[in-house]
C-alpha positions, 0 to 999 in steps of 0.5 A, spaced: 108 081 706 114 085 704 120 084 710 126 088 711 132 086 706 137 085 712 144 085 709 143 077 712 137 075 708 141 078 701 147 074 703 143 068 704 139 069 697 145 071 694 147 064 691 140 062 690 138 068 685 145 067 681 143 060 680 137 062 678 139 067 673 145 062 670 139 057 669 134 062 666 139 065 661 144 058 659 149 063 661 156 059 661 158 061 668 157 058 674 153 062 679 159 062 684 163 066 679 158 072 679 161 078 683 154 080 687 156 087 686 158 089 678 153 091 674 148 086 670 149 090 664 155 092 660 161 091 663 158 085 669 154 080 665 152 084 659 145 083 659 140 086 655 133 088 656 131 081 653 135 078 659 131 081 664 125 080 662 127 073 663 129 074 669 123 078 672 118 072 669 123 066 673 123 071 679 115 073 679 114 065 679 119 063 684 118 068 689 110 070 689 110 077 686 110 081 680 116 084 677 113 091 672 117 093 666 115 100 667 117 101 674 121 107 675 126 103 679 128 097 674 135 101 673 136 100 681 133 094 682 137 091 676 144 095 677 147 088 680 146 081 683 145 084 690 141 090 688 136 085 685 136 080 690 135 085 696 129 087 691 127 079 692 128 079 699 124 086 701 118 083 696 117 076 696 111 072 698 114 065 697 
């Protein structure tokens, strides 16, 4: 069951997704310190493709939908914490 990714729903889930990323990757940053609009790759959190696989696995388990490595939208989905959270809100079943 998918739902609309309203700004309110995304804002409500941002802290949880940030905490999930920090925990999954053992980052030395507090979840609340992650800028929701900063890039996850490059100058933002500076994640790499292995990090994305880890995040995708944790998200799949927690929110009940599969993220695919061959999804053409992955660049958009993983552009920022906010973009990733909006995708989760629109796709999650759990």
